[in-house]
N, C-alpha and C positions, 0 to 999 in steps of 0.2 A: 461368489454367490450369484443368484438371477434375481433378474427384475421381479420374476413373478410372485418372489419371495416379499416382496415388500407393499403388492399388492393387500393381503389380511389385512396387517395392522394401519396401514392407511384408509381402508374401508370400513372398518370397527370404529374409526377415532372419526369418518365423516358421518358415518350413521347415528352416533353417539349426537352430533348437534343437530341431528334432526335431516337429515338428508338420505335419500334414494339414490344408491351408487350404482352405477354397472359401468361395465370394463368394456375396453377395444368398443368404442365408438365411434366411426367414421375417422376412423385413426387416431383417435384421441385415447390415451392408455386408462383413464378415470374418468366420468363423466358423473357430476352430482347434482342433483336437482332437489329443491325445497319451495314447495307453494309455486308463489309467480316468479321467485327472485327467477335473475338471470343464470344461465347455466355454471357451475364450477368445474375447471377442468386441471386436472391434473397430469405431468407428462416425469417418469419415471426411468431413472438409468442407475447403474451399480456406481457410480461416481459422480462427480460434479465436475461437468463437461462443457466444453463450447458448445457440442453439440446439443446437449441437454438445453444450454440457455437457449439457442436458435430454436429450437422445435418449440418453447416455451413463447417468446418472439412470432412464434407463424398463429400459436394457437390467441393472441391477443385479437386475430382477424374473426373471429367466432365471438370469444367475450372477453369481459374486463377483469374478470376473476378468473387469474390462471396461477398455477403454482407449479413448482419444479420439485423433485423431491427426489433423494438420494441415500443412502446405508450412512449414517454417523462413524465419525473416527474417532480416534483415540488420542490424548497427549493434546501438548502446548502448539504446535505444528498445526494439526487439525484446527482446533479452535480460534489459531489464527486466521486460516483460510478459509474459515466458514467466518468470520468476522467481515472479511474483504469482501466474501460473493454475497452477504446480506447487502451492503452497500451498494454492489452491482446490482442485485436485482431489484433494488429499487428505483436505482435508476432506469431501470427498462419497465420498473411497472410491473415484474413481475414480483409472486409470495414465493417464499424457501421454507422448504419443509424436510428436516431430517429425521431419519429413522432409526432408533438405539433396537437394533436385534437381538431378543433374547425370549424369558420368556415370564413376563408377558414383554411384548416390546412394546417404545417409546416412542410417540411422533412428539418432535417439537419443531413448534413455528418460528420459524426465526424472523422473518417478516410478511406481512399481510399486500396484497398487490394495490395500487392504486396510484394514483398521479404523485410526483414529486417533485419538488422545488429544492435543491441541494443549499445547503446553508455556506456561504462564503465566511472561508476566514480570514478578517483583517490581516490578523498577524502575520500569517502565512504569506499572502499577497505581500504585506512590506517585505517581509524575507526575499522573496523572489525578486521585485523589481530591486530591492538594494544590492543584490548577490549581483545581477544582471549590470547593472549600470558600473557595479565596483570592479566588477573582472576586466582585464585588459586581454582584448581581443577575443577569439575563441580555440585555446586551450586544448579542450578538449576533444573525440571523435562521438558522435550521436550513437547510442547502443554498446561505448565499451563496456567491457565488464572486467576484466581481467588488468588492467591499468588502472594507478591510481588517479583521482578525478581532482583537476588541477582548479581549486578555489581561487576567489579574489584574496581570501584570507593569506592560500599558498605562495600567490605571488607575491604579495606583499612581505611573507617571512624569506623568501627566494632575494629579495632586494635588498632586502635588511643585512640577509647573510653574506651576501655581494659586497656590500659594504664592509663590513665589517671582517672579508678577507684580508682586505690592508691594513688592519691593524684594531686593537681594542677601539671604541669608542663611547660617547653618552649617548642614551635613549634621547636628549632633550635635540641632538644634535645631528642624531641620523633623521629623526620625528620633520625638522626644519629642510634638510638640504635633501631628502628623498620624497619630501611631502607625503607622508605616512603618519598622521594623528595618533594612529595608535602603535607607534614604533615602541614605544614604553611596554603598553601591553602584553606584544607580542614576544619581545626580550624576560619579560617577567614570568608570563607563562609558559615560555618557552615549550609548546604543546609536541616541538617537534624531535626536542632533542640537539640542537643545532647551538646554543650558546650556554655560555658558562658566565660567571658575573666574576670579575677579575677583583675587584675591588667596589666599592659601594660606590653605585651609582657609574660603574663603567662595565660593559660586556666585550667579552672575546666569540671566537667561532671555534667550535668542536671540530676535530676530524670528521665526523659526522655530517657536520655542517658542509665542508666542504667535501664531502662528495656528492653531497646535493647539489652544490653549486654547480660542479661539474659534468652531472648527471641532469640536469633540465634542460 
């Protein structure tokens, strides 16, 4: 589709809000005026892109009321992307609009422009700090995508597996000798499939666990 196809539904939507709307005014795709209010500016693209966001940020030099608009997609993937884009636009101080083409077309305002103060998540922050402190060294490479991320939990599970390579053992013994308080939980949950219970309170290493040790 072409950007020009987005203009009629956006123009109609803004006119319903009481704006006078004109297009292509000094490099702005859409400029709308209502009374003595500052101009409302909309930048359009056929997809949500970095270029569209950059244009929107540039227009903030002209007005605090700037939206970026793009065609609405379909499916869960698009909804997830739109949700992330909404958060990003809030941080940038931009409004975000999607247009679902059809007869009639529908305009959806995901967020309005304005100052944004992100709320900090204390539980997520605590989880970040806990993982950072618990991780031994720096076993990963920043930006890796096709390799398994080595977490502090995995590091501890590998230590437990290495200890069991010498023979079956009890969780309490492993917890004390390895200084891993959650050794029992690691064995019982068996997240990686490395362990099996020989008898009550005694665990041993699977072949999969031995392979994990050799590959680390």
